PQR file of N, CA, C, O and H, with PARSE charges and radii, in Angstrom:
ATOM      1  N   UNK A   1     -12.256  12.590 -13.368 -0.4000 1.5000
ATOM      2  CA  UNK A   1     -11.697  13.512 -12.399 -0.0000 2.0000
ATOM      3  C   UNK A   1     -10.263  13.853 -12.795  0.5500 1.7000
ATOM      4  O   UNK A   1      -9.582  13.049 -13.432 -0.5500 1.4000
ATOM      5  N   UNK A   2      -9.822  15.010 -12.428 -0.4000 1.5000
ATOM      6  CA  UNK A   2      -8.471  15.452 -12.761 -0.0000 2.0000
ATOM      7  C   UNK A   2      -7.419  14.574 -12.101  0.5500 1.7000
ATOM      8  O   UNK A   2      -6.319  14.431 -12.634 -0.5500 1.4000
ATOM      9  H   UNK A   2     -10.375  15.663 -11.911  0.4000 1.0000
ATOM     10  N   UNK A   3      -7.731  13.984 -10.953 -0.4000 1.5000
ATOM     11  CA  UNK A   3      -6.767  13.118 -10.277 -0.0000 2.0000
ATOM     12  C   UNK A   3      -6.490  11.852 -11.067  0.5500 1.7000
ATOM     13  O   UNK A   3      -5.452  11.217 -10.879 -0.5500 1.4000
ATOM     14  H   UNK A   3      -8.625  14.100 -10.519  0.4000 1.0000
ATOM     15  N   UNK A   4      -7.404  11.480 -11.945 -0.4000 1.5000
ATOM     16  CA  UNK A   4      -7.265  10.259 -12.728 -0.0000 2.0000
ATOM     17  C   UNK A   4      -6.558  10.490 -14.057  0.5500 1.7000
ATOM     18  O   UNK A   4      -6.334   9.541 -14.809 -0.5500 1.4000
ATOM     19  H   UNK A   4      -8.247  11.996 -12.098  0.4000 1.0000
ATOM     20  N   UNK A   5      -6.207  11.725 -14.354 -0.4000 1.5000
ATOM     21  CA  UNK A   5      -5.584  12.059 -15.624 -0.0000 2.0000
ATOM     22  C   UNK A   5      -4.067  11.966 -15.497  0.5500 1.7000
ATOM     23  O   UNK A   5      -3.469  12.536 -14.585 -0.5500 1.4000
ATOM     24  H   UNK A   5      -6.388  12.496 -13.743  0.4000 1.0000
ATOM     25  N   UNK A   6      -3.464  11.242 -16.423 -0.4000 1.5000
ATOM     26  CA  UNK A   6      -2.013  11.090 -16.455 -0.0000 2.0000
ATOM     27  C   UNK A   6      -1.495  11.641 -17.774  0.5500 1.7000
ATOM     28  O   UNK A   6      -2.037  11.335 -18.836 -0.5500 1.4000
ATOM     29  H   UNK A   6      -3.950  10.779 -17.164  0.4000 1.0000
ATOM     30  N   UNK A   7      -0.455  12.448 -17.709 -0.4000 1.5000
ATOM     31  CA  UNK A   7       0.201  12.964 -18.909 -0.0000 2.0000
ATOM     32  C   UNK A   7       1.537  12.251 -19.046  0.5500 1.7000
ATOM     33  O   UNK A   7       2.308  12.165 -18.090 -0.5500 1.4000
ATOM     34  H   UNK A   7      -0.014  12.697 -16.847  0.4000 1.0000
ATOM     35  N   UNK A   8       1.806  11.736 -20.254 -0.4000 1.5000
ATOM     36  CA  UNK A   8       3.070  11.025 -20.470 -0.0000 2.0000
ATOM     37  C   UNK A   8       3.501  11.186 -21.919  0.5500 1.7000
ATOM     38  O   UNK A   8       2.702  11.561 -22.777 -0.5500 1.4000
ATOM     39  H   UNK A   8       1.180  11.806 -21.031  0.4000 1.0000
ATOM     40  N   UNK A   9       4.777  10.899 -22.185 -0.4000 1.5000
ATOM     41  CA  UNK A   9       5.261  10.954 -23.565 -0.0000 2.0000
ATOM     42  C   UNK A   9       4.618   9.856 -24.417  0.5500 1.7000
ATOM     43  O   UNK A   9       4.258   8.791 -23.915 -0.5500 1.4000
ATOM     44  H   UNK A   9       5.426  10.595 -21.488  0.4000 1.0000
ATOM     45  N   UNK A  10       4.485  10.131 -25.688 -0.4000 1.5000
ATOM     46  CA  UNK A  10       4.025   9.151 -26.670 -0.0000 2.0000
ATOM     47  C   UNK A  10       5.035   8.029 -26.758  0.5500 1.7000
ATOM     48  O   UNK A  10       6.241   8.271 -26.731 -0.5500 1.4000
ATOM     49  H   UNK A  10       4.778  10.996 -26.096  0.4000 1.0000
ATOM     50  N   UNK A  11       4.549   6.795 -26.863 -0.4000 1.5000
ATOM     51  CA  UNK A  11       5.389   5.619 -27.119 -0.0000 2.0000
ATOM     52  C   UNK A  11       4.950   5.021 -28.455  0.5500 1.7000
ATOM     53  O   UNK A  11       3.790   5.156 -28.845 -0.5500 1.4000
ATOM     54  H   UNK A  11       3.569   6.598 -26.885  0.4000 1.0000
ATOM     55  N   UNK A  12       5.864   4.368 -29.148 -0.4000 1.5000
ATOM     56  CA  UNK A  12       5.552   3.833 -30.474 -0.0000 2.0000
ATOM     57  C   UNK A  12       4.328   2.918 -30.477  0.5500 1.7000
ATOM     58  O   UNK A  12       3.636   2.835 -31.491 -0.5500 1.4000
ATOM     59  H   UNK A  12       6.807   4.259 -28.831  0.4000 1.0000
ATOM     60  N   UNK A  13       4.049   2.241 -29.389 -0.4000 1.5000
ATOM     61  CA  UNK A  13       2.892   1.349 -29.307 -0.0000 2.0000
ATOM     62  C   UNK A  13       1.560   2.069 -29.147  0.5500 1.7000
ATOM     63  O   UNK A  13       0.515   1.421 -29.102 -0.5500 1.4000
ATOM     64  H   UNK A  13       4.611   2.309 -28.565  0.4000 1.0000
ATOM     65  N   UNK A  14       1.577   3.391 -29.061 -0.4000 1.5000
ATOM     66  CA  UNK A  14       0.362   4.180 -28.855 -0.0000 2.0000
ATOM     67  C   UNK A  14      -0.331   4.581 -30.148  0.5500 1.7000
ATOM     68  O   UNK A  14      -1.413   5.167 -30.105 -0.5500 1.4000
ATOM     69  H   UNK A  14       2.426   3.918 -29.097  0.4000 1.0000
ATOM     70  N   UNK A  15       0.255   4.286 -31.277 -0.4000 1.5000
ATOM     71  CA  UNK A  15      -0.261   4.787 -32.560 -0.0000 2.0000
ATOM     72  C   UNK A  15      -1.725   4.423 -32.777  0.5500 1.7000
ATOM     73  O   UNK A  15      -2.516   5.300 -33.127 -0.5500 1.4000
ATOM     74  H   UNK A  15       1.134   3.810 -31.312  0.4000 1.0000
ATOM     75  N   UNK A  16      -2.112   3.183 -32.585 -0.4000 1.5000
ATOM     76  CA  UNK A  16      -3.494   2.764 -32.849 -0.0000 2.0000
ATOM     77  C   UNK A  16      -4.483   3.522 -31.965  0.5500 1.7000
ATOM     78  O   UNK A  16      -5.532   3.955 -32.442 -0.5500 1.4000
ATOM     79  H   UNK A  16      -1.470   2.471 -32.301  0.4000 1.0000
ATOM     80  N   UNK A  17      -4.159   3.683 -30.693 -0.4000 1.5000
ATOM     81  CA  UNK A  17      -5.059   4.397 -29.776 -0.0000 2.0000
ATOM     82  C   UNK A  17      -5.152   5.874 -30.138  0.5500 1.7000
ATOM     83  O   UNK A  17      -6.226   6.468 -30.037 -0.5500 1.4000
ATOM     84  H   UNK A  17      -3.307   3.332 -30.306  0.4000 1.0000
ATOM     85  N   UNK A  18      -4.050   6.469 -30.555 -0.4000 1.5000
ATOM     86  CA  UNK A  18      -4.057   7.879 -30.957 -0.0000 2.0000
ATOM     87  C   UNK A  18      -4.892   8.053 -32.224  0.5500 1.7000
ATOM     88  O   UNK A  18      -5.673   8.999 -32.319 -0.5500 1.4000
ATOM     89  H   UNK A  18      -3.178   5.987 -30.638  0.4000 1.0000
ATOM     90  N   UNK A  19      -4.741   7.163 -33.186 -0.4000 1.5000
ATOM     91  CA  UNK A  19      -5.528   7.254 -34.413 -0.0000 2.0000
ATOM     92  C   UNK A  19      -7.020   7.080 -34.122  0.5500 1.7000
ATOM     93  O   UNK A  19      -7.848   7.763 -34.725 -0.5500 1.4000
ATOM     94  H   UNK A  19      -4.107   6.394 -33.109  0.4000 1.0000
ATOM     95  N   UNK A  20      -7.364   6.194 -33.223 -0.4000 1.5000
ATOM     96  CA  UNK A  20      -8.767   6.002 -32.830 -0.0000 2.0000
ATOM     97  C   UNK A  20      -9.328   7.296 -32.225  0.5500 1.7000
ATOM     98  O   UNK A  20     -10.439   7.713 -32.551 -0.5500 1.4000
ATOM     99  H   UNK A  20      -6.691   5.640 -32.733  0.4000 1.0000
ATOM    100  N   UNK A  21      -8.548   7.917 -31.347 -0.4000 1.5000
ATOM    101  CA  UNK A  21      -8.959   9.184 -30.743 -0.0000 2.0000
ATOM    102  C   UNK A  21      -9.102  10.267 -31.811  0.5500 1.7000
ATOM    103  O   UNK A  21     -10.083  11.010 -31.805 -0.5500 1.4000
ATOM    104  H   UNK A  21      -7.645   7.578 -31.083  0.4000 1.0000
ATOM    105  N   UNK A  22      -8.145  10.364 -32.718 -0.4000 1.5000
ATOM    106  CA  UNK A  22      -8.197  11.390 -33.764 -0.0000 2.0000
ATOM    107  C   UNK A  22      -9.406  11.199 -34.665  0.5500 1.7000
ATOM    108  O   UNK A  22     -10.051  12.174 -35.051 -0.5500 1.4000
ATOM    109  H   UNK A  22      -7.348   9.760 -32.723  0.4000 1.0000
ATOM    110  N   UNK A  23      -9.719   9.959 -35.003 -0.4000 1.5000
ATOM    111  CA  UNK A  23     -10.904   9.701 -35.837 -0.0000 2.0000
ATOM    112  C   UNK A  23     -12.174  10.120 -35.112  0.5500 1.7000
ATOM    113  O   UNK A  23     -13.066  10.716 -35.715 -0.5500 1.4000
ATOM    114  H   UNK A  23      -9.196   9.167 -34.690  0.4000 1.0000
ATOM    115  N   UNK A  24     -12.262   9.811 -33.818 -0.4000 1.5000
ATOM    116  CA  UNK A  24     -13.457  10.168 -33.046 -0.0000 2.0000
ATOM    117  C   UNK A  24     -13.592  11.677 -32.892  0.5500 1.7000
ATOM    118  O   UNK A  24     -14.697  12.213 -32.969 -0.5500 1.4000
ATOM    119  H   UNK A  24     -11.537   9.327 -33.327  0.4000 1.0000
ATOM    120  N   UNK A  25     -12.475  12.365 -32.675 -0.4000 1.5000
ATOM    121  CA  UNK A  25     -12.517  13.804 -32.412 -0.0000 2.0000
ATOM    122  C   UNK A  25     -12.556  14.642 -33.690  0.5500 1.7000
ATOM    123  O   UNK A  25     -13.238  15.665 -33.741 -0.5500 1.4000
ATOM    124  H   UNK A  25     -11.577  11.929 -32.613  0.4000 1.0000
ATOM    125  N   UNK A  26     -11.830  14.214 -34.715 -0.4000 1.5000
ATOM    126  CA  UNK A  26     -11.648  15.035 -35.911 -0.0000 2.0000
ATOM    127  C   UNK A  26     -12.316  14.467 -37.157  0.5500 1.7000
ATOM    128  O   UNK A  26     -12.498  15.176 -38.147 -0.5500 1.4000
ATOM    129  H   UNK A  26     -11.276  13.383 -34.674  0.4000 1.0000
ATOM    130  N   UNK A  27     -12.676  13.201 -37.108 -0.4000 1.5000
ATOM    131  CA  UNK A  27     -13.293  12.565 -38.260 -0.0000 2.0000
ATOM    132  C   UNK A  27     -12.277  12.203 -39.335  0.5500 1.7000
ATOM    133  O   UNK A  27     -11.069  12.374 -39.170 -0.5500 1.4000
ATOM    134  H   UNK A  27     -12.528  12.625 -36.304  0.4000 1.0000
ATOM    135  N   UNK A  28     -12.809  11.702 -40.432 -0.4000 1.5000
ATOM    136  CA  UNK A  28     -12.004  11.327 -41.593 -0.0000 2.0000
ATOM    137  C   UNK A  28     -12.786  11.729 -42.831  0.5500 1.7000
ATOM    138  O   UNK A  28     -14.011  11.845 -42.793 -0.5500 1.4000
ATOM    139  H   UNK A  28     -13.790  11.563 -40.566  0.4000 1.0000
ATOM    140  N   UNK A  29     -12.080  11.940 -43.913 -0.4000 1.5000
ATOM    141  CA  UNK A  29     -12.720  12.186 -45.201 -0.0000 2.0000
ATOM    142  C   UNK A  29     -12.039  11.289 -46.224  0.5500 1.7000
ATOM    143  O   UNK A  29     -10.976  10.732 -45.950 -0.5500 1.4000
ATOM    144  H   UNK A  29     -11.085  11.846 -43.943  0.4000 1.0000
ATOM    145  N   UNK A  30     -12.641  11.142 -47.399 -0.4000 1.5000
ATOM    146  CA  UNK A  30     -11.963  10.358 -48.431 -0.0000 2.0000
ATOM    147  C   UNK A  30     -10.588  10.938 -48.790  0.5500 1.7000
ATOM    148  O   UNK A  30      -9.690  10.205 -49.205 -0.5500 1.4000
ATOM    149  H   UNK A  30     -13.505  11.593 -47.622  0.4000 1.0000
ATOM    150  N   UNK A  31     -10.430  12.248 -48.629 -0.4000 1.5000
ATOM    151  CA  UNK A  31      -9.155  12.888 -48.952 -0.0000 2.0000
ATOM    152  C   UNK A  31      -8.155  12.724 -47.811  0.5500 1.7000
ATOM    153  O   UNK A  31      -6.964  12.536 -48.061 -0.5500 1.4000
ATOM    154  H   UNK A  31     -11.159  12.844 -48.292  0.4000 1.0000
ATOM    155  N   UNK A  32      -8.616  12.790 -46.568 -0.4000 1.5000
ATOM    156  CA  UNK A  32      -7.729  12.681 -45.409 -0.0000 2.0000
ATOM    157  C   UNK A  32      -8.091  11.447 -44.591  0.5500 1.7000
ATOM    158  O   UNK A  32      -8.954  11.497 -43.715 -0.5500 1.4000
ATOM    159  H   UNK A  32      -9.583  12.942 -46.364  0.4000 1.0000
ATOM    160  N   UNK A  33      -7.428  10.360 -44.887 -0.4000 1.5000
ATOM    161  CA  UNK A  33      -7.580   9.129 -44.124 -0.0000 2.0000
ATOM    162  C   UNK A  33      -6.558   9.143 -43.002  0.5500 1.7000
ATOM    163  O   UNK A  33      -5.372   9.353 -43.258 -0.5500 1.4000
ATOM    164  H   UNK A  33      -6.727  10.320 -45.599  0.4000 1.0000
ATOM    165  N   UNK A  34      -6.979   8.930 -41.791 -0.4000 1.5000
ATOM    166  CA  UNK A  34      -6.069   8.927 -40.645 -0.0000 2.0000
ATOM    167  C   UNK A  34      -5.425   7.531 -40.543  0.5500 1.7000
ATOM    168  O   UNK A  34      -5.804   6.707 -39.711 -0.5500 1.4000
ATOM    169  H   UNK A  34      -7.942   8.760 -41.584  0.4000 1.0000
ATOM    170  N   UNK A  35      -4.466   7.308 -41.397 -0.4000 1.5000
ATOM    171  CA  UNK A  35      -3.818   6.000 -41.505 -0.0000 2.0000
ATOM    172  C   UNK A  35      -2.524   5.965 -40.701  0.5500 1.7000
ATOM    173  O   UNK A  35      -1.947   7.000 -40.368 -0.5500 1.4000
ATOM    174  H   UNK A  35      -4.158   7.977 -42.073  0.4000 1.0000
ATOM    175  N   UNK A  36      -2.096   4.769 -40.404 -0.4000 1.5000
ATOM    176  CA  UNK A  36      -0.823   4.574 -39.720 -0.0000 2.0000
ATOM    177  C   UNK A  36       0.313   5.144 -40.557  0.5500 1.7000
ATOM    178  O   UNK A  36       1.239   5.757 -40.026 -0.5500 1.4000
ATOM    179  H   UNK A  36      -2.565   3.929 -40.674  0.4000 1.0000
ATOM    180  N   UNK A  37       0.238   4.939 -41.867 -0.4000 1.5000
ATOM    181  CA  UNK A  37       1.296   5.417 -42.750 -0.0000 2.0000
ATOM    182  C   UNK A  37       1.412   6.939 -42.710  0.5500 1.7000
ATOM    183  O   UNK A  37       2.518   7.474 -42.623 -0.5500 1.4000
ATOM    184  H   UNK A  37      -0.514   4.440 -42.299  0.4000 1.0000
ATOM    185  N   UNK A  38       0.282   7.637 -42.774 -0.4000 1.5000
ATOM    186  CA  UNK A  38       0.305   9.099 -42.714 -0.0000 2.0000
ATOM    187  C   UNK A  38       0.816   9.570 -41.356  0.5500 1.7000
ATOM    188  O   UNK A  38       1.625  10.495 -41.283 -0.5500 1.4000
ATOM    189  H   UNK A  38      -0.616   7.202 -42.845  0.4000 1.0000
ATOM    190  N   UNK A  39       0.349   8.942 -40.288 -0.4000 1.5000
ATOM    191  CA  UNK A  39       0.790   9.322 -38.948 -0.0000 2.0000
ATOM    192  C   UNK A  39       2.301   9.157 -38.815  0.5500 1.7000
ATOM    193  O   UNK A  39       2.975  10.050 -38.302 -0.5500 1.4000
ATOM    194  H   UNK A  39      -0.309   8.191 -40.347  0.4000 1.0000
ATOM    195  N   UNK A  40       2.837   8.031 -39.268 -0.4000 1.5000
ATOM    196  CA  UNK A  40       4.284   7.792 -39.187 -0.0000 2.0000
ATOM    197  C   UNK A  40       5.057   8.815 -40.022  0.5500 1.7000
ATOM    198  O   UNK A  40       6.071   9.345 -39.569 -0.5500 1.4000
ATOM    199  H   UNK A  40       2.290   7.306 -39.685  0.4000 1.0000
ATOM    200  N   UNK A  41       4.584   9.092 -41.236 -0.4000 1.5000
ATOM    201  CA  UNK A  41       5.263  10.056 -42.090 -0.0000 2.0000
ATOM    202  C   UNK A  41       5.269  11.436 -41.442  0.5500 1.7000
ATOM    203  O   UNK A  41       6.285  12.132 -41.450 -0.5500 1.4000
ATOM    204  H   UNK A  41       3.761   8.661 -41.604  0.4000 1.0000
ATOM    205  N   UNK A  42       4.126  11.825 -40.880 -0.4000 1.5000
ATOM    206  CA  UNK A  42       3.991  13.180 -40.335 -0.0000 2.0000
ATOM    207  C   UNK A  42       4.694  13.345 -38.995  0.5500 1.7000
ATOM    208  O   UNK A  42       5.306  14.385 -38.752 -0.5500 1.4000
ATOM    209  H   UNK A  42       3.301  11.260 -40.874  0.4000 1.0000
ATOM    210  N   UNK A  43       4.622  12.337 -38.114 -0.4000 1.5000
ATOM    211  CA  UNK A  43       5.076  12.516 -36.737 -0.0000 2.0000
ATOM    212  C   UNK A  43       6.337  11.735 -36.354  0.5500 1.7000
ATOM    213  O   UNK A  43       7.024  12.115 -35.406 -0.5500 1.4000
ATOM    214  H   UNK A  43       4.125  11.492 -38.312  0.4000 1.0000
ATOM    215  N   UNK A  44       6.649  10.672 -37.057 -0.4000 1.5000
ATOM    216  CA  UNK A  44       7.784   9.835 -36.657 -0.0000 2.0000
ATOM    217  C   UNK A  44       8.935   9.865 -37.654  0.5500 1.7000
ATOM    218  O   UNK A  44      10.099   9.893 -37.256 -0.5500 1.4000
ATOM    219  H   UNK A  44       6.091  10.364 -37.828  0.4000 1.0000
ATOM    220  N   UNK A  45       8.624   9.859 -38.930 -0.4000 1.5000
ATOM    221  CA  UNK A  45       9.661   9.694 -39.954 -0.0000 2.0000
ATOM    222  C   UNK A  45       9.914  10.944 -40.773  0.5500 1.7000
ATOM    223  O   UNK A  45      10.559  10.859 -41.818 -0.5500 1.4000
ATOM    224  H   UNK A  45       7.678   9.836 -39.254  0.4000 1.0000
ATOM    225  N   UNK A  46       9.434  12.096 -40.346 -0.4000 1.5000
ATOM    226  CA  UNK A  46       9.612  13.279 -41.191 -0.0000 2.0000
ATOM    227  C   UNK A  46      11.056  13.770 -41.126  0.5500 1.7000
ATOM    228  O   UNK A  46      11.751  13.498 -40.147 -0.5500 1.4000
ATOM    229  H   UNK A  46       8.909  12.165 -39.497  0.4000 1.0000
ATOM    230  N   UNK A  47      11.518  14.482 -42.141 -0.4000 1.5000
ATOM    231  CA  UNK A  47      12.930  14.873 -42.223 -0.0000 2.0000
ATOM    232  C   UNK A  47      13.384  15.828 -41.121  0.5500 1.7000
ATOM    233  O   UNK A  47      14.587  15.994 -40.918 -0.5500 1.4000
ATOM    234  H   UNK A  47      10.954  14.702 -42.937  0.4000 1.0000
ATOM    235  N   UNK A  48      12.464  16.453 -40.416 -0.4000 1.5000
ATOM    236  CA  UNK A  48      12.828  17.389 -39.352 -0.0000 2.0000
ATOM    237  C   UNK A  48      12.873  16.721 -37.988  0.5500 1.7000
ATOM    238  O   UNK A  48      13.090  17.390 -36.977 -0.5500 1.4000
ATOM    239  H   UNK A  48      11.487  16.318 -40.581  0.4000 1.0000
ATOM    240  N   UNK A  49      12.669  15.403 -37.948 -0.4000 1.5000
ATOM    241  CA  UNK A  49      12.691  14.661 -36.696 -0.0000 2.0000
ATOM    242  C   UNK A  49      11.293  14.401 -36.173  0.5500 1.7000
ATOM    243  O   UNK A  49      10.295  14.886 -36.705 -0.5500 1.4000
ATOM    244  H   UNK A  49      12.492  14.859 -38.769  0.4000 1.0000
ATOM    245  N   UNK A  50      11.263  13.618 -35.113 -0.4000 1.5000
ATOM    246  CA  UNK A  50       9.983  13.240 -34.518 -0.0000 2.0000
ATOM    247  C   UNK A  50       9.273  14.454 -33.937  0.5500 1.7000
ATOM    248  O   UNK A  50       9.903  15.383 -33.433 -0.5500 1.4000
ATOM    249  H   UNK A  50      12.074  13.223 -34.681  0.4000 1.0000
ATOM    250  N   UNK A  51       7.963  14.424 -34.019 -0.4000 1.5000
ATOM    251  CA  UNK A  51       7.158  15.460 -33.381 -0.0000 2.0000
ATOM    252  C   UNK A  51       7.261  15.311 -31.869  0.5500 1.7000
ATOM    253  O   UNK A  51       7.489  14.213 -31.360 -0.5500 1.4000
ATOM    254  H   UNK A  51       7.451  13.669 -34.429  0.4000 1.0000
ATOM    255  N   UNK A  52       7.094  16.416 -31.159 -0.4000 1.5000
ATOM    256  CA  UNK A  52       6.985  16.365 -29.708 -0.0000 2.0000
ATOM    257  C   UNK A  52       5.546  15.963 -29.409  0.5500 1.7000
ATOM    258  O   UNK A  52       4.614  16.693 -29.744 -0.5500 1.4000
ATOM    259  H   UNK A  52       6.909  17.307 -31.573  0.4000 1.0000
ATOM    260  N   UNK A  53       5.363  14.809 -28.782 -0.4000 1.5000
ATOM    261  CA  UNK A  53       4.020  14.274 -28.582 -0.0000 2.0000
ATOM    262  C   UNK A  53       3.824  13.855 -27.133  0.5500 1.7000
ATOM    263  O   UNK A  53       4.655  13.157 -26.552 -0.5500 1.4000
ATOM    264  H   UNK A  53       6.120  14.215 -28.509  0.4000 1.0000
ATOM    265  N   UNK A  54       2.726  14.289 -26.573 -0.4000 1.5000
ATOM    266  CA  UNK A  54       2.322  13.892 -25.234 -0.0000 2.0000
ATOM    267  C   UNK A  54       0.917  13.323 -25.298  0.5500 1.7000
ATOM    268  O   UNK A  54       0.108  13.731 -26.132 -0.5500 1.4000
ATOM    269  H   UNK A  54       2.052  14.856 -27.045  0.4000 1.0000
ATOM    270  N   UNK A  55       0.630  12.372 -24.407 -0.4000 1.5000
ATOM    271  CA  UNK A  55      -0.694  11.785 -24.305 -0.0000 2.0000
ATOM    272  C   UNK A  55      -1.283  12.094 -22.946  0.5500 1.7000
ATOM    273  O   UNK A  55      -0.567  12.195 -21.950 -0.5500 1.4000
ATOM    274  H   UNK A  55       1.287  12.040 -23.729  0.4000 1.0000
ATOM    275  N   UNK A  56      -2.583  12.242 -22.918 -0.4000 1.5000
ATOM    276  CA  UNK A  56      -3.321  12.276 -21.659 -0.0000 2.0000
ATOM    277  C   UNK A  56      -4.074  10.951 -21.580  0.5500 1.7000
ATOM    278  O   UNK A  56      -4.737  10.550 -22.537 -0.5500 1.4000
ATOM    279  H   UNK A  56      -3.165  12.159 -23.727  0.4000 1.0000
ATOM    280  N   UNK A  57      -3.972  10.285 -20.457 -0.4000 1.5000
ATOM    281  CA  UNK A  57      -4.688   9.030 -20.248 -0.0000 2.0000
ATOM    282  C   UNK A  57      -5.645   9.185 -19.077  0.5500 1.7000
ATOM    283  O   UNK A  57      -5.323   9.817 -18.071 -0.5500 1.4000
ATOM    284  H   UNK A  57      -3.434  10.610 -19.680  0.4000 1.0000
ATOM    285  N   UNK A  58      -6.812   8.605 -19.222 -0.4000 1.5000
ATOM    286  CA  UNK A  58      -7.805   8.580 -18.151 -0.0000 2.0000
ATOM    287  C   UNK A  58      -8.443   7.203 -18.161  0.5500 1.7000
ATOM    288  O   UNK A  58      -8.910   6.743 -19.203 -0.5500 1.4000
ATOM    289  H   UNK A  58      -7.074   8.092 -20.039  0.4000 1.0000
ATOM    290  N   UNK A  59      -8.468   6.558 -17.045 -0.4000 1.5000
ATOM    291  CA  UNK A  59      -9.080   5.235 -16.976 -0.0000 2.0000
ATOM    292  C   UNK A  59      -8.410   4.225 -17.877  0.5500 1.7000
ATOM    293  O   UNK A  59      -9.068   3.312 -18.377 -0.5500 1.4000
ATOM    294  H   UNK A  59      -8.089   6.931 -16.198  0.4000 1.0000
ATOM    295  N   UNK A  60      -7.116   4.368 -18.097 -0.4000 1.5000
ATOM    296  CA  UNK A  60      -6.390   3.414 -18.942 -0.0000 2.0000
ATOM    297  C   UNK A  60      -6.568   3.634 -20.430  0.5500 1.7000
ATOM    298  O   UNK A  60      -6.087   2.829 -21.228 -0.5500 1.4000
ATOM    299  H   UNK A  60      -6.582   5.109 -17.691  0.4000 1.0000
ATOM    300  N   UNK A  61      -7.245   4.700 -20.826 -0.4000 1.5000
ATOM    301  CA  UNK A  61      -7.464   4.976 -22.247 -0.0000 2.0000
ATOM    302  C   UNK A  61      -6.879   6.329 -22.617  0.5500 1.7000
ATOM    303  O   UNK A  61      -6.802   7.230 -21.781 -0.5500 1.4000
ATOM    304  H   UNK A  61      -7.636   5.353 -20.177  0.4000 1.0000
ATOM    305  N   UNK A  62      -6.466   6.468 -23.873 -0.4000 1.5000
ATOM    306  CA  UNK A  62      -5.956   7.744 -24.361 -0.0000 2.0000
ATOM    307  C   UNK A  62      -7.127   8.717 -24.436  0.5500 1.7000
ATOM    308  O   UNK A  62      -8.123   8.451 -25.109 -0.5500 1.4000
ATOM    309  H   UNK A  62      -6.529   5.737 -24.552  0.4000 1.0000
ATOM    310  N   UNK A  63      -7.001   9.838 -23.744 -0.4000 1.5000
ATOM    311  CA  UNK A  63      -8.064  10.840 -23.695 -0.0000 2.0000
ATOM    312  C   UNK A  63      -7.651  12.144 -24.373  0.5500 1.7000
ATOM    313  O   UNK A  63      -8.491  13.010 -24.614 -0.5500 1.4000
ATOM    314  H   UNK A  63      -6.192  10.053 -23.198  0.4000 1.0000
ATOM    315  N   UNK A  64      -6.372  12.287 -24.679 -0.4000 1.5000
ATOM    316  CA  UNK A  64      -5.908  13.491 -25.348 -0.0000 2.0000
ATOM    317  C   UNK A  64      -4.558  13.238 -25.983  0.5500 1.7000
ATOM    318  O   UNK A  64      -3.799  12.376 -25.539 -0.5500 1.4000
ATOM    319  H   UNK A  64      -5.689  11.583 -24.483  0.4000 1.0000
ATOM    320  N   UNK A  65      -4.267  13.993 -27.020 -0.4000 1.5000
ATOM    321  CA  UNK A  65      -3.019  13.827 -27.763 -0.0000 2.0000
ATOM    322  C   UNK A  65      -2.481  15.178 -28.110  0.5500 1.7000
ATOM    323  O   UNK A  65      -1.429  15.281 -28.740 -0.5500 1.4000
ATOM    324  H   UNK A  65      -4.883  14.694 -27.381  0.4000 1.0000
TER
END
């Protein structure tokens, strides 16, 4: 239900749950592994600064990124 959906900013401890969601929704290939290292490089440590990231949670689980 929409009442159970919470939107909040990404926290550093959310990486594993976000990667799990991305793998389920987008898949992985031998060329594109959804690794912690790639996620950190792309969204946390890139030279242009951190990405703007929001999470949707439902039932205590990440439901959207």
